[in-house]
VONU-992194 format. One record per residue (C-alpha): x, y, z; residue in three letters; residue number from 1. Coordinates in nm, 2 decimals. Example, Ala and Ser with C-alpha at 12.3 -4.5 7.8 and 13.67 -1.06 7.14 Angstrom:
REM residues 2
node u->1.23, v->-0.45, w->0.78, rest->ALA, nr->1
node u->1.37, v->-0.11, w->0.71, rest->SER, nr->2
REM end
This chain:
REM residues 238
node u->9.05, v->13.02, w->11.75, rest->MET, nr->1
node u->8.95, v->13.13, w->11.38, rest->ARG, nr->2
node u->8.67, v->13.32, w->11.29, rest->ASP, nr->3
node u->8.67, v->13.20, w->10.92, rest->ARG, nr->4
node u->8.70, v->12.81, w->10.79, rest->ILE, nr->5
node u->8.74, v->12.77, w->10.42, rest->PRO, nr->6
node u->8.51, v->12.48, w->10.29, rest->LEU, nr->7
node u->8.57, v->12.26, w->9.99, rest->ALA, nr->8
node u->8.27, v->12.24, w->9.77, rest->TRP, nr->9
node u->8.17, v->11.79, w->9.66, rest->ALA, nr->10
node u->8.15, v->11.70, w->9.32, rest->VAL, nr->11
node u->7.88, v->11.41, w->9.29, rest->GLY, nr->12
node u->7.98, v->11.10, w->9.05, rest->LEU, nr->13
node u->7.76, v->11.20, w->8.78, rest->GLY, nr->14
node u->7.89, v->11.23, w->8.35, rest->SER, nr->15
node u->8.18, v->11.38, w->8.30, rest->VAL, nr->16
node u->8.01, v->11.64, w->8.14, rest->GLU, nr->17
node u->7.81, v->11.69, w->8.46, rest->GLU, nr->18
node u->8.07, v->11.72, w->8.68, rest->MET, nr->19
node u->8.33, v->11.95, w->8.49, rest->VAL, nr->20
node u->8.00, v->12.20, w->8.50, rest->ALA, nr->21
node u->7.95, v->12.20, w->8.85, rest->GLU, nr->22
node u->8.31, v->12.17, w->8.97, rest->ALA, nr->23
node u->8.33, v->12.53, w->8.71, rest->VAL, nr->24
node u->8.04, v->12.66, w->8.90, rest->THR, nr->25
node u->8.19, v->12.60, w->9.25, rest->TYR, nr->26
node u->8.54, v->12.70, w->9.16, rest->ALA, nr->27
node u->8.43, v->13.05, w->8.99, rest->ARG, nr->28
node u->8.21, v->13.07, w->9.30, rest->ALA, nr->29
node u->8.46, v->13.11, w->9.57, rest->GLY, nr->30
node u->8.58, v->12.74, w->9.68, rest->PHE, nr->31
node u->8.88, v->12.73, w->9.70, rest->PRO, nr->32
node u->8.88, v->12.32, w->9.65, rest->THR, nr->33
node u->8.67, v->12.09, w->9.50, rest->ILE, nr->34
node u->8.63, v->11.71, w->9.52, rest->LYS, nr->35
node u->8.56, v->11.54, w->9.32, rest->LEU, nr->36
node u->8.41, v->11.16, w->9.30, rest->LYS, nr->37
node u->8.59, v->10.91, w->9.17, rest->ILE, nr->38
node u->8.64, v->10.54, w->9.26, rest->GLY, nr->39
node u->8.39, v->10.35, w->8.95, rest->ARG, nr->40
node u->8.59, v->10.30, w->8.64, rest->ASP, nr->41
node u->8.92, v->10.36, w->8.68, rest->PRO, nr->42
node u->8.99, v->10.52, w->8.29, rest->ALA, nr->43
node u->8.66, v->10.72, w->8.35, rest->LEU, nr->44
node u->8.77, v->10.85, w->8.69, rest->ASP, nr->45
node u->9.05, v->10.99, w->8.53, rest->LEU, nr->46
node u->8.92, v->11.16, w->8.24, rest->THR, nr->47
node u->8.74, v->11.38, w->8.47, rest->VAL, nr->48
node u->8.99, v->11.43, w->8.67, rest->VAL, nr->49
node u->9.24, v->11.56, w->8.38, rest->ARG, nr->50
node u->8.90, v->11.77, w->8.28, rest->GLU, nr->51
node u->8.85, v->11.98, w->8.53, rest->VAL, nr->52
node u->9.18, v->12.02, w->8.66, rest->ARG, nr->53
node u->9.16, v->12.15, w->8.21, rest->ALA, nr->54
node u->8.86, v->12.40, w->8.34, rest->ALA, nr->55
node u->8.95, v->12.51, w->8.64, rest->ILE, nr->56
node u->9.26, v->12.55, w->8.56, rest->GLY, nr->57
node u->9.62, v->12.52, w->8.82, rest->PRO, nr->58
node u->9.46, v->12.80, w->9.12, rest->ASP, nr->59
node u->9.17, v->12.54, w->9.28, rest->VAL, nr->60
node u->9.29, v->12.23, w->9.45, rest->ALA, nr->61
node u->9.14, v->11.93, w->9.35, rest->ILE, nr->62
node u->9.10, v->11.66, w->9.57, rest->ARG, nr->63
node u->8.93, v->11.31, w->9.54, rest->VAL, nr->64
node u->8.75, v->11.04, w->9.69, rest->ASP, nr->65
node u->8.76, v->10.72, w->9.59, rest->ALA, nr->66
node u->8.51, v->10.58, w->9.91, rest->ASN, nr->67
node u->8.69, v->10.22, w->9.90, rest->GLN, nr->68
node u->8.59, v->10.22, w->9.53, rest->GLY, nr->69
node u->8.95, v->10.11, w->9.40, rest->TYR, nr->70
node u->9.16, v->9.78, w->9.52, rest->ASP, nr->71
node u->9.52, v->9.78, w->9.61, rest->ARG, nr->72
node u->9.62, v->9.73, w->9.27, rest->ILE, nr->73
node u->9.41, v->9.95, w->9.10, rest->THR, nr->74
node u->9.50, v->10.23, w->9.33, rest->ALA, nr->75
node u->9.89, v->10.20, w->9.27, rest->ARG, nr->76
node u->9.81, v->10.21, w->8.91, rest->ARG, nr->77
node u->9.55, v->10.48, w->8.78, rest->ILE, nr->78
node u->9.67, v->10.73, w->9.11, rest->LEU, nr->79
node u->9.94, v->10.82, w->8.99, rest->PRO, nr->80
node u->9.81, v->10.93, w->8.66, rest->LYS, nr->81
node u->9.58, v->11.11, w->8.89, rest->MET, nr->82
node u->9.86, v->11.28, w->9.06, rest->GLU, nr->83
node u->10.00, v->11.41, w->8.76, rest->GLU, nr->84
node u->9.74, v->11.72, w->8.73, rest->VAL, nr->85
node u->9.80, v->11.83, w->9.11, rest->GLY, nr->86
node u->9.60, v->11.73, w->9.34, rest->LEU, nr->87
node u->9.58, v->11.84, w->9.74, rest->GLN, nr->88
node u->9.46, v->11.44, w->9.92, rest->LEU, nr->89
node u->9.29, v->11.13, w->9.79, rest->ILE, nr->90
node u->9.05, v->11.01, w->10.01, rest->GLU, nr->91
node u->8.96, v->10.66, w->10.13, rest->GLN, nr->92
node u->9.12, v->10.54, w->9.79, rest->PRO, nr->93
node u->9.08, v->10.12, w->9.88, rest->ILE, nr->94
node u->8.80, v->9.93, w->10.15, rest->PRO, nr->95
node u->8.86, v->10.01, w->10.51, rest->ARG, nr->96
node u->8.99, v->9.72, w->10.59, rest->TRP, nr->97
node u->9.28, v->9.75, w->10.40, rest->ASP, nr->98
node u->9.55, v->9.96, w->10.67, rest->TYR, nr->99
node u->9.81, v->9.70, w->10.49, rest->ALA, nr->100
node u->9.71, v->9.85, w->10.16, rest->GLY, nr->101
node u->9.70, v->10.27, w->10.30, rest->LEU, nr->102
node u->10.01, v->10.17, w->10.50, rest->ALA, nr->103
node u->10.18, v->10.10, w->10.11, rest->GLU, nr->104
node u->10.01, v->10.42, w->9.93, rest->LEU, nr->105
node u->10.12, v->10.63, w->10.20, rest->CYS, nr->106
node u->10.46, v->10.53, w->10.14, rest->ALA, nr->107
node u->10.44, v->10.51, w->9.75, rest->ALA, nr->108
node u->10.25, v->10.81, w->9.62, rest->LEU, nr->109
node u->10.33, v->11.18, w->9.66, rest->GLU, nr->110
node u->9.99, v->11.31, w->9.75, rest->THR, nr->111
node u->9.81, v->11.29, w->10.12, rest->PRO, nr->112
node u->9.63, v->10.98, w->10.23, rest->ILE, nr->113
node u->9.34, v->11.06, w->10.33, rest->MET, nr->114
node u->9.13, v->10.79, w->10.60, rest->ALA, nr->115
node u->8.78, v->10.90, w->10.58, rest->ASP, nr->116
node u->8.59, v->10.50, w->10.67, rest->GLU, nr->117
node u->8.88, v->10.35, w->10.79, rest->SER, nr->118
node u->8.86, v->10.60, w->11.04, rest->LEU, nr->119
node u->8.59, v->10.58, w->11.34, rest->TYR, nr->120
node u->8.64, v->10.53, w->11.68, rest->SER, nr->121
node u->8.94, v->10.62, w->11.89, rest->LEU, nr->122
node u->9.10, v->10.26, w->11.84, rest->HIS, nr->123
node u->9.11, v->10.28, w->11.49, rest->GLU, nr->124
node u->9.30, v->10.61, w->11.50, rest->ALA, nr->125
node u->9.56, v->10.44, w->11.76, rest->HIS, nr->126
node u->9.59, v->10.21, w->11.47, rest->HIS, nr->127
node u->9.62, v->10.46, w->11.16, rest->LEU, nr->128
node u->9.84, v->10.63, w->11.36, rest->ALA, nr->129
node u->10.11, v->10.32, w->11.49, rest->ARG, nr->130
node u->10.10, v->10.15, w->11.13, rest->LEU, nr->131
node u->10.15, v->10.52, w->10.94, rest->ARG, nr->132
node u->9.81, v->10.41, w->10.70, rest->ALA, nr->133
node u->9.69, v->10.79, w->10.67, rest->ALA, nr->134
node u->9.84, v->11.12, w->10.60, rest->ASP, nr->135
node u->9.53, v->11.27, w->10.72, rest->LEU, nr->136
node u->9.20, v->11.22, w->10.91, rest->PHE, nr->137
node u->8.87, v->11.37, w->10.77, rest->ASN, nr->138
node u->8.68, v->11.39, w->11.09, rest->ILE, nr->139
node u->8.30, v->11.32, w->11.08, rest->LYS, nr->140
node u->8.16, v->11.46, w->11.45, rest->LEU, nr->141
node u->7.87, v->11.18, w->11.46, rest->LEU, nr->142
node u->8.15, v->10.88, w->11.39, rest->LYS, nr->143
node u->8.29, v->10.86, w->11.71, rest->PRO, nr->144
node u->8.01, v->10.95, w->11.92, rest->GLY, nr->145
node u->8.02, v->11.35, w->11.89, rest->GLY, nr->146
node u->8.20, v->11.65, w->12.02, rest->LEU, nr->147
node u->8.44, v->11.50, w->12.30, rest->PHE, nr->148
node u->8.53, v->11.16, w->12.14, rest->ARG, nr->149
node u->8.61, v->11.38, w->11.78, rest->ALA, nr->150
node u->8.88, v->11.58, w->12.00, rest->LYS, nr->151
node u->8.97, v->11.31, w->12.12, rest->GLN, nr->152
node u->9.07, v->11.13, w->11.78, rest->VAL, nr->153
node u->9.27, v->11.46, w->11.70, rest->ALA, nr->154
node u->9.43, v->11.48, w->12.02, rest->ALA, nr->155
node u->9.57, v->11.14, w->11.83, rest->VAL, nr->156
node u->9.60, v->11.32, w->11.51, rest->ALA, nr->157
node u->9.81, v->11.67, w->11.67, rest->GLU, nr->158
node u->10.04, v->11.35, w->11.90, rest->ALA, nr->159
node u->10.10, v->11.20, w->11.57, rest->ALA, nr->160
node u->10.20, v->11.49, w->11.31, rest->GLY, nr->161
node u->9.86, v->11.37, w->11.15, rest->ILE, nr->162
node u->9.65, v->11.72, w->10.95, rest->PRO, nr->163
node u->9.27, v->11.72, w->11.01, rest->CYS, nr->164
node u->8.99, v->11.86, w->10.79, rest->LEU, nr->165
node u->8.65, v->11.83, w->10.91, rest->VAL, nr->166
node u->8.39, v->11.61, w->10.68, rest->GLY, nr->167
node u->8.01, v->11.63, w->10.67, rest->SER, nr->168
node u->7.74, v->11.32, w->10.61, rest->MET, nr->169
node u->7.58, v->11.59, w->10.53, rest->PRO, nr->170
node u->7.42, v->11.78, w->10.81, rest->GLU, nr->171
node u->7.19, v->12.06, w->10.78, rest->MET, nr->172
node u->7.31, v->12.39, w->11.01, rest->GLY, nr->173
node u->7.25, v->12.22, w->11.34, rest->VAL, nr->174
node u->7.52, v->12.01, w->11.29, rest->GLY, nr->175
node u->7.67, v->12.22, w->11.10, rest->THR, nr->176
node u->7.74, v->12.48, w->11.35, rest->LEU, nr->177
node u->7.88, v->12.21, w->11.57, rest->ALA, nr->178
node u->8.16, v->12.13, w->11.31, rest->GLY, nr->179
node u->8.28, v->12.51, w->11.23, rest->ALA, nr->180
node u->8.31, v->12.54, w->11.58, rest->HIS, nr->181
node u->8.52, v->12.20, w->11.63, rest->PHE, nr->182
node u->8.71, v->12.36, w->11.31, rest->ALA, nr->183
node u->8.74, v->12.66, w->11.48, rest->ALA, nr->184
node u->8.89, v->12.58, w->11.82, rest->SER, nr->185
node u->9.07, v->12.25, w->11.65, rest->THR, nr->186
node u->9.44, v->12.35, w->11.59, rest->ALA, nr->187
node u->9.49, v->12.03, w->11.41, rest->VAL, nr->188
node u->9.23, v->12.13, w->11.10, rest->VAL, nr->189
node u->9.44, v->12.31, w->10.86, rest->THR, nr->190
node u->9.28, v->12.17, w->10.53, rest->TYR, nr->191
node u->8.98, v->12.35, w->10.46, rest->PRO, nr->192
node u->8.69, v->12.17, w->10.55, rest->CYS, nr->193
node u->8.34, v->12.00, w->10.41, rest->GLU, nr->194
node u->8.10, v->12.13, w->10.61, rest->LEU, nr->195
node u->7.85, v->12.23, w->10.26, rest->ILE, nr->196
node u->7.58, v->12.08, w->10.40, rest->GLY, nr->197
node u->7.31, v->12.39, w->10.44, rest->PRO, nr->198
node u->7.39, v->12.43, w->10.07, rest->LEU, nr->199
node u->7.23, v->12.06, w->10.01, rest->MET, nr->200
node u->6.93, v->12.15, w->10.17, rest->PHE, nr->201
node u->6.64, v->12.37, w->10.09, rest->ARG, nr->202
node u->6.52, v->12.48, w->10.41, rest->GLY, nr->203
node u->6.63, v->12.47, w->10.80, rest->ASP, nr->204
node u->6.53, v->12.41, w->11.13, rest->VAL, nr->205
node u->6.73, v->12.72, w->11.21, rest->LEU, nr->206
node u->6.64, v->13.16, w->11.25, rest->ARG, nr->207
node u->6.79, v->13.38, w->11.04, rest->GLY, nr->208
node u->7.16, v->13.32, w->10.89, rest->ASN, nr->209
node u->7.38, v->13.18, w->11.16, rest->PRO, nr->210
node u->7.60, v->13.07, w->10.92, rest->LEU, nr->211
node u->7.77, v->13.42, w->10.85, rest->GLY, nr->212
node u->7.91, v->13.40, w->10.47, rest->ASP, nr->213
node u->7.79, v->13.03, w->10.37, rest->LEU, nr->214
node u->7.56, v->13.07, w->10.13, rest->GLY, nr->215
node u->7.61, v->13.46, w->10.06, rest->ARG, nr->216
node u->8.03, v->13.44, w->10.05, rest->VAL, nr->217
node u->8.01, v->13.14, w->9.87, rest->PRO, nr->218
node u->8.35, v->12.88, w->9.96, rest->GLY, nr->219
node u->8.38, v->13.04, w->10.31, rest->TYR, nr->220
node u->8.25, v->12.96, w->10.59, rest->LEU, nr->221
node u->8.20, v->13.28, w->10.91, rest->THR, nr->222
node u->8.17, v->13.12, w->11.30, rest->VAL, nr->223
node u->7.92, v->13.19, w->11.45, rest->PRO, nr->224
node u->7.96, v->13.44, w->11.77, rest->ASP, nr->225
node u->7.65, v->13.39, w->12.01, rest->ALA, nr->226
node u->7.58, v->13.20, w->12.30, rest->PRO, nr->227
node u->7.64, v->12.84, w->12.23, rest->GLY, nr->228
node u->7.65, v->12.69, w->11.88, rest->LEU, nr->229
node u->7.58, v->12.97, w->11.78, rest->GLY, nr->230
node u->7.20, v->12.94, w->11.62, rest->GLY, nr->231
node u->6.83, v->12.98, w->11.70, rest->GLU, nr->232
node u->6.56, v->12.71, w->11.63, rest->VAL, nr->233
node u->6.25, v->12.77, w->11.49, rest->GLU, nr->234
node u->5.95, v->12.57, w->11.53, rest->LEU, nr->235
node u->5.68, v->12.52, w->11.31, rest->PRO, nr->236
node u->5.40, v->12.70, w->11.42, rest->PRO, nr->237
node u->5.16, v->12.45, w->11.55, rest->GLU, nr->238
REM end
């Protein structure tokens, strides 16, 4: 069990200048990992990755997420160039159904390939593990059907020697609390998680700040020790 979870901040698609500025802001705020959305124009994506690395320096990890945006040929051409700046992981570079292509990329690249859209059910977890089509699993609690089935996916990952992180869709406070407890209690979750949903919304249904460091010490989330998920729902006045 852990009581503190390292986080990754996700930078959405934008101009090169916008993405660099956002990455710098959250790297300086203390996030140990910056995630960059890619998958549109390969040349532009490469420019973003290079410019962000130059701006944030070597000590903050960079991960990229193409959201299935490349085909297999494009991925084989552009991703090795991105690797030159140092990547923590590459998330879902090609379509979710291309298991053979994912396995090919896992074998060809030094950077771990993480499955997201390819991973919904326990069946897909078995399939990815059997084909060696993923070096990492992004477990989002809602996709397999909640905490219990997410634990089953994590068990497959652990048996196959596949490390995991907990992603977000993104959820507000209640869903983020569930993800925090899952991450804290799952040994195979070893990478910085993406439980940043509450930072993307102006309000929440939870009373106070049950997420602890999230919002006060950017980059880390303290797991609440109160009963249940650790939060109290604040109902609107009648």
